[in-house]
DRENGU-433258 format. One line per 4 residues: their letters; for each residue x, y, z of N, C-alpha, C. Coordinates in Angstrom, 2 decimals, padded with zeros to 5 digits. Each point is the difference from the previous one (the first is absolute). Last residue first. Example, Ala and Ser with C-alpha at 12.3 -4.5 7.8 and 13.67 -1.06 7.14 Angstrom:
! residues 2
SA) 012.85:-002.25:007.08:000.82:001.19:000.06:-000.77:001.09:000.73  000.29:-005.72:-000.07:-000.89:001.19:000.00:000.90:001.20:000.00
//
This chain:
! residues 165
XXXX) 023.92:010.81:009.63:000.26:-000.55:001.85:001.03:-000.39:-000.19  -002.47:004.21:-002.61:000.44:-001.71:-000.43:000.17:000.13:001.30  -004.10:002.58:-001.32:001.28:000.42:000.87:000.96:-001.52:-000.46  -004.16:003.36:-002.34:000.62:-001.22:000.19:001.11:000.02:000.93
XXXX) -001.84:003.54:-002.41:-000.63:-000.38:001.66:000.51:-001.45:000.28  001.14:002.27:-004.37:000.42:000.54:000.97:-000.05:-000.45:001.62  000.17:-003.31:-004.15:-001.09:001.45:000.40:000.87:000.53:001.00  002.95:-003.53:-003.25:-001.12:000.33:001.24:-000.50:001.27:000.31
XXXX) 001.95:-002.12:-005.19:000.44:001.34:001.53:-001.19:-000.71:000.73  000.18:-002.05:-003.71:000.54:-000.90:000.92:000.60:001.09:001.10  -001.17:000.69:-004.76:-001.27:-000.59:000.80:000.60:-000.37:001.27  002.74:001.13:-003.19:-000.99:001.00:000.04:-001.12:-000.06:000.92
XXXX) 003.20:-003.51:-000.96:001.05:001.26:000.47:-001.18:001.14:000.53  -001.59:-003.53:-002.34:000.63:-000.46:001.18:000.56:001.19:000.92  -000.85:000.22:-004.76:-000.99:-000.50:000.93:-000.09:000.09:001.66  003.96:-000.58:-003.55:-000.22:001.61:000.30:-001.79:-000.41:000.88
XXXX) 003.32:-003.85:001.16:-000.90:000.27:-001.07:-000.74:001.63:000.28  004.83:-002.60:001.61:-001.35:000.40:000.76:-001.06:001.12:-001.23  004.56:-003.96:001.32:-000.59:000.84:-000.99:-001.52:000.38:000.28  004.20:-001.68:002.88:-001.07:-000.66:-000.43:-000.49:001.04:-000.61
XXXX) 004.21:000.41:001.91:-000.06:-000.78:-001.09:-001.23:-000.51:-000.98  001.71:002.72:004.93:-000.56:000.47:-001.22:000.03:-001.10:-001.36  001.00:-002.33:003.83:000.78:001.28:-000.15:-000.29:001.04:-001.40  -002.44:-003.87:003.02:000.83:-000.21:-002.00:000.93:000.85:-000.20
XXXX) -002.17:000.71:004.40:000.66:-001.48:-000.19:000.79:-000.26:-001.28  -002.49:003.87:000.66:001.07:000.14:000.72:000.80:-001.56:-000.21  -004.19:000.67:-001.88:000.87:000.80:-000.60:001.44:-000.09:000.43  -003.55:-002.05:002.18:000.43:-000.77:-001.42:001.03:000.98:-000.35
XXXX) -002.44:001.95:003.47:001.27:-000.60:000.26:000.46:-001.12:-001.21  -003.24:003.46:-001.12:001.13:000.70:000.01:001.16:-001.41:000.91  -004.32:-001.49:-001.46:000.31:000.66:-001.08:001.78:000.44:000.54  -002.93:-000.97:003.28:000.72:-001.50:-000.67:000.66:000.50:-000.85
XXXX) -002.20:003.66:001.76:000.97:-000.57:000.89:000.60:-001.23:-000.35  -003.75:001.26:-002.44:000.94:001.45:-000.41:001.36:-000.75:000.89  -003.68:-002.22:000.48:000.15:-000.52:-001.05:001.34:001.03:-000.57  -002.71:000.94:003.82:000.77:-001.19:000.39:001.20:000.14:-001.46
XXXX) -003.56:002.76:-000.50:001.37:000.89:001.25:000.86:-001.19:-000.08  -003.92:-001.04:-001.89:000.35:000.66:-000.76:001.43:000.72:000.49  -003.38:-002.08:002.33:000.43:-001.65:-000.93:001.47:001.10:-000.92  -002.76:002.72:002.96:001.08:-001.05:000.70:000.90:-000.55:-000.81
XXXX) -004.14:002.37:-001.90:001.78:000.61:000.28:000.86:-000.49:000.60  -004.23:-002.59:-000.50:000.69:000.41:-001.16:001.57:000.67:000.50  -002.84:-000.45:002.95:000.29:-001.32:-000.14:001.13:000.27:-000.87  -002.84:003.53:000.72:000.49:-000.24:000.96:001.42:-001.15:-000.24
XXXX) -003.76:000.67:-002.64:000.79:000.59:-000.06:001.16:000.00:000.71  -003.42:-002.53:000.97:000.31:-000.40:-001.25:001.01:001.14:-000.07  -003.03:001.32:003.36:001.27:-001.19:000.31:000.81:-000.59:-001.32  -002.96:003.41:-000.78:001.01:000.60:001.01:001.29:-001.31:000.39
XXXX) -004.51:-000.90:-002.06:001.23:000.25:-001.00:001.03:000.35:000.72  -003.47:-001.01:002.51:000.57:-001.41:-000.53:001.34:000.77:-000.92  -003.07:002.48:002.43:000.85:-000.20:000.91:000.81:-000.94:-000.73  -003.17:002.03:-002.48:001.28:000.78:000.46:001.00:-000.49:000.49
XXXX) -004.21:-002.32:-000.53:000.84:000.17:-001.53:001.43:000.84:000.09  -003.24:-000.36:003.86:000.83:-000.96:-000.01:000.71:000.14:-001.18  -002.62:003.34:000.56:001.34:000.28:000.81:000.73:-001.41:000.11  -004.24:000.40:-002.68:001.34:001.10:-000.61:001.17:000.02:001.06
XXXX) -003.64:-002.07:001.40:000.32:-000.72:-001.12:001.13:000.78:-000.77  -002.28:001.80:003.60:000.55:-001.28:000.51:001.01:-000.94:-000.89  -002.87:004.47:-001.35:001.10:-000.60:000.65:000.52:-000.86:000.55  -004.15:-000.47:-001.39:001.16:000.40:-001.25:001.26:000.46:000.43
XXXX) -002.98:-000.98:002.94:000.06:-001.50:-000.31:001.24:000.58:-001.50  -002.16:004.04:002.19:000.96:-001.11:000.96:000.16:-001.00:-000.60  -002.94:002.17:-002.23:001.14:000.83:000.23:001.02:-000.62:000.47  -004.04:-002.83:-001.73:000.38:000.92:000.54:000.99:000.60:000.09
XXXX) -002.13:-003.16:-003.84:001.16:000.16:001.48:-000.41:000.93:000.54  -002.25:-003.28:-003.91:-000.29:001.35:000.52:000.69:-000.18:001.27  000.00:-002.90:-004.84:000.22:-000.18:001.19:000.32:001.20:000.87  -002.80:-003.30:-004.05:000.26:001.61:000.41:000.39:-000.27:001.04
XXXX) -000.96:-004.53:-001.43:000.03:001.30:-001.42:000.88:001.22:000.68  000.69:-003.63:003.37:-001.15:000.64:-000.78:000.63:000.67:-000.76  001.74:-004.00:-000.47:-001.02:000.84:000.77:000.58:000.56:001.04  002.92:-002.10:-003.09:-001.19:-000.45:-000.43:-001.25:000.68:000.38
XXXX) 005.31:001.02:-001.23:-000.72:-000.08:001.30:-001.46:-000.09:-000.95  005.14:-001.28:-000.81:-001.18:000.15:-000.63:-001.32:000.16:001.25  005.81:000.18:-001.13:-001.06:000.02:001.21:-001.19:000.11:-000.71  005.13:-001.93:-001.19:-001.04:000.90:-000.35:-000.70:-000.30:001.21
XXXX) 004.43:-001.26:000.65:000.11:000.29:-001.39:-001.34:000.86:-000.44  001.55:-000.22:004.58:-001.06:-000.71:-000.55:000.53:000.51:-001.33  002.21:000.94:005.03:000.00:000.55:-001.61:-000.61:-000.74:-000.96  000.08:-000.01:004.64:-000.14:-001.40:-000.16:000.60:000.64:-001.50
XXXX) -000.25:003.72:003.27:000.73:-001.25:000.92:000.02:-001.47:-001.26  -002.34:004.08:-001.76:001.12:000.08:000.79:000.96:-000.86:000.52  -004.87:-000.93:-001.14:000.88:-000.04:-001.21:001.15:000.77:000.29  -002.27:-000.44:003.53:000.12:-001.70:-000.70:000.83:000.52:-001.09
XXXX) -001.68:003.90:002.00:000.91:-000.73:000.81:000.74:-001.38:-000.30  -004.01:002.13:-002.17:001.21:000.81:-000.25:001.25:-000.44:001.10  -003.82:-001.70:000.72:-000.01:-000.63:-000.94:001.38:000.52:-000.83  -002.03:001.11:004.31:000.72:-000.74:-000.12:000.27:-000.80:-001.24
XXXX) -002.29:003.78:000.70:001.27:000.21:000.03:000.35:-001.69:000.13  -004.04:000.65:-001.13:000.65:000.49:-001.03:001.41:-000.14:000.18  -003.59:-002.67:003.56:000.24:001.35:-000.93:001.24:000.17:-000.97  -001.04:-004.34:002.06:-001.27:001.05:000.73:-000.15:001.40:-000.68
XXXX) 000.97:-004.17:-003.02:001.28:000.80:000.80:-001.15:000.85:000.60  000.51:-004.99:-002.83:-001.27:001.35:000.19:001.09:000.64:000.99  001.67:-003.11:-003.76:000.08:000.41:001.19:-001.49:000.87:000.20  002.76:-004.00:-003.77:-001.21:000.80:000.32:-000.24:000.64:001.35
XXXX) 004.27:-001.85:-003.10:-000.93:-000.06:001.19:-000.57:000.76:000.00  002.91:-002.55:-003.64:-000.58:000.43:000.17:-000.79:-000.42:001.39  005.27:-000.54:-001.49:-001.24:-000.35:000.52:-001.14:001.18:-000.41  004.73:-001.91:-002.65:-000.39:000.99:000.53:-001.54:-000.61:000.85
XXXX) 005.32:-001.46:-002.53:-001.27:-000.19:-000.02:-000.91:001.38:000.95  005.26:-001.96:-002.50:-000.68:000.65:000.19:-002.03:-000.33:000.55  005.67:-001.49:-000.79:-001.05:000.03:-000.29:-001.01:001.28:000.79  005.53:-001.72:-002.23:-000.90:000.62:001.35:-001.61:-000.02:-000.72
XXXX) 003.75:-001.90:-002.67:000.13:-001.01:001.69:-001.09:001.06:000.54  001.34:002.56:-004.44:-000.14:-001.37:000.55:000.14:-000.65:001.02  -001.51:004.32:-002.42:000.33:000.12:001.49:000.58:-001.69:000.60  -003.20:001.88:-003.69:001.15:000.43:-000.10:000.80:000.10:000.93
XXXX) -003.75:-002.65:-000.04:000.74:-000.07:-001.10:001.28:000.83:-000.33  -002.67:-001.77:004.66:000.35:001.06:-000.51:000.73:-000.79:-001.25  -003.37:-003.43:002.58:001.73:001.08:-000.24:-000.33:000.80:-000.94  -003.45:-001.27:003.65:000.09:000.00:-001.28:001.27:001.05:-000.47
XXXX) -003.23:-002.14:004.67:001.21:000.92:-001.06:000.32:-000.74:-000.93  -005.17:-000.19:002.32:001.24:-000.64:-000.14:001.03:001.06:-000.72  -003.82:002.14:002.74:000.07:-000.70:-001.00:001.13:-000.65:-000.19  -003.84:001.75:003.79:001.53:000.23:-000.03:000.26:-001.10:-001.65
XXXX) -004.17:002.46:002.51:000.45:-001.02:-000.73:001.54:000.39:-000.33  -004.71:001.94:003.10:001.49:-000.38:000.03:000.19:-001.15:-000.89  -004.15:003.39:003.00:000.55:-001.27:-001.25:001.32:000.22:-000.05  -001.87:002.61:003.35:-001.04:-000.50:-000.55:000.14:-001.09:-000.73
XXXX) 002.60:002.37:004.16:-000.09:-000.61:-001.29:-001.16:-000.43:-000.38  001.24:004.45:003.14:-000.70:-001.80:-000.42:000.13:000.26:-001.33  001.79:003.90:003.46:000.36:-000.91:-000.91:-000.99:-001.14:000.24  001.47:003.08:003.62:-001.06:000.78:-001.20:-000.21:-000.83:-001.21
XXXX) 004.23:-000.79:002.10:-000.83:000.75:001.06:-001.04:000.41:-001.57  003.29:-004.03:-000.89:-000.11:001.51:000.41:-001.16:000.55:000.57  001.18:-004.71:-001.49:-000.02:000.61:001.79:-000.08:001.36:-000.03  -000.24:-002.21:-004.11:-001.10:-000.15:000.81:-000.21:000.22:001.43
XXXX) 004.03:000.54:-003.24:-001.10:000.87:-000.13:-001.20:-000.06:000.79  003.59:-002.98:000.39:000.57:000.92:000.53:-001.47:000.99:-000.45  -000.18:-003.69:-002.11:-000.50:-000.59:001.62:000.23:001.39:000.68  001.08:-000.27:-004.81:-001.60:000.09:000.76:-000.21:-000.21:001.36
XXXX) 004.51:000.05:-001.31:-000.38:000.92:-000.16:-001.40:000.14:000.23  001.75:-003.82:-000.22:000.60:000.31:001.11:-000.68:001.79:000.02  -000.82:-003.08:-003.52:-000.82:-000.16:000.93:000.50:000.33:001.34  002.83:000.96:-003.61:-001.43:000.45:-000.11:-000.91:000.06:000.66
XXXX) 004.09:-002.14:000.22:000.43:001.47:000.15:-001.52:000.98:000.10  000.35:-004.93:-001.25:-000.12:000.27:001.47:000.06:001.32:000.01  000.33:-001.13:-004.05:-001.54:-000.38:000.32:000.17:000.21:001.28  004.20:000.57:-001.69:-000.61:001.07:-000.26:-001.33:-000.06:000.37
XXXX) 003.17:-003.10:000.35:-000.20:000.67:000.98:-000.35:001.70:-000.58  000.20:-004.27:-002.39:-000.86:-000.05:000.61:-000.04:001.15:001.68  002.91:000.29:-004.30:-000.99:000.05:-000.32:-001.26:-000.03:001.02  005.00:001.35:000.58:-000.41:-001.15:-000.09:-001.81:000.35:-000.17
XXXX) 001.73:004.00:-000.79:000.32:-001.27:000.10:000.47:-000.76:001.29  -002.85:004.84:-002.26:001.09:-000.72:000.96:000.35:-001.14:-000.62  -004.24:004.15:000.24:001.10:-000.84:-000.79:001.09:-000.53:000.42  -005.29:001.63:000.59:001.49:-000.26:000.60:000.71:-000.23:-001.16
XXXX) -005.35:002.75:001.18:000.97:-000.36:-000.96:001.50:-000.49:000.78  -005.28:001.10:001.25:001.11:000.45:000.81:000.88:-001.15:-001.02  -004.79:002.61:-000.36:000.70:-000.37:-001.25:001.49:-000.16:000.80  -005.24:001.36:001.80:001.40:000.20:000.24:000.76:-000.94:-000.85
XXXX) -005.30:001.94:000.83:000.96:-001.39:-000.60:001.24:000.24:-000.20  -004.49:002.51:003.37:001.27:000.13:-001.31:000.21:-001.44:-000.45  -004.13:003.12:003.94:000.67:-001.68:-000.90:001.47:000.45:-001.11  -002.34:002.79:004.48:000.75:000.70:-001.87:000.13:-001.59:-000.06
XXXX) -002.67:002.55:003.96:000.28:-001.18:-000.35:000.73:000.45:-001.84  -002.65:002.58:003.44:001.21:000.53:-000.40:001.04:-001.37:-000.85  -004.62:000.05:001.90:-000.05:000.88:-000.85:001.18:000.71:-000.61  -001.68:-003.96:003.33:000.52:-000.27:-001.23:000.47:001.34:-001.32
XXXX) -002.34:000.13:004.53:001.30:-000.76:000.02:000.86:-000.27:-001.34  -004.51:001.89:000.65:000.91:000.94:000.21:001.37:-000.66:000.56  -003.39:-002.06:-003.77:-000.10:000.25:001.17:001.22:000.69:000.66  -002.44:000.34:-004.67:000.88:-000.82:000.71:-000.15:000.27:001.13
X) -004.28:-000.40:-003.53:000.58:001.35:001.04:001.49:-001.35:000.58
//
């Protein structure tokens, strides 16, 4: 029988992948990410393995590497938060086999997901608006000499609720 302090714990393996150059930088980056994960509330690193960078065949001069990080989290919400914050390429829940949760815990998970999605949506809208502003300024500078692809003309219209600066 599990002790009451371990009843909500979840053990999982996260695969964190990075791409870039130089090769030495990737290993450093993965070490930094691992350190940051270990400092997260409710998260303990059980085991980690940072793999050596490998040159990508399809992108000369670029390298890829990944870390396998086994974590133990105090509750499933912390695993959800790790997922959104560090965007692992793969997650494998090791234990428990079955996860039961209360409505409150599930509400916390859904609210965290919703909060993150709204944040990403806001960033995307701001970037889209800034792109339109830059395109318009570029057209002014070039005196309308810049050709605008048809798909950009139809997709670059700002949403009504976005205010231009």
